[in-house]
N, C-alpha and C positions, 0 to 999 in steps of 0.2 A: 419807504419815502424819498423819493427824488428831487433833488432842489436842483433848478435849472439857475446857473448862474447870470447875472443880468447887471448892467452897470446902473441902471435908476430903481429907486424904490417906486412904489411898492414892488414886493415879491412875491412872484405866484410858486407857489410849491404844489404839486399833484401828490395827493396821497389817497389811497386805499384804505375807506372806512364803511363795516359793514357790505363788502364786498361791490360797495358803488364808489364810482371815482368823482371826487371832490376838486375843487380850488379852492385853496385857504390863501389870502392876501393879507399879508402883514409888513408891519412897519418895525423899524426897530430903534429901540432908543439906547445907549450904552448899556449893556450888558443887559439888556431883558428884551425877547423878542414880542411884541405884542400882536395878536390876531384880531384883526380888524374886520373879516369876512370869511364865513365860508359859506360855499354856494356848490351846489351840482354841476360838475363837467359838461359842459353844453357839446 
């Protein structure tokens, strides 16, 4: 999993799942990362 440093939320993380690249967008609360959306990368 490669995290791209960004200054503003939401954070987009590129990860490979079952051989497919997907974009996981999530926002953070104190101590708790919350996944808000998972979609295929375009």
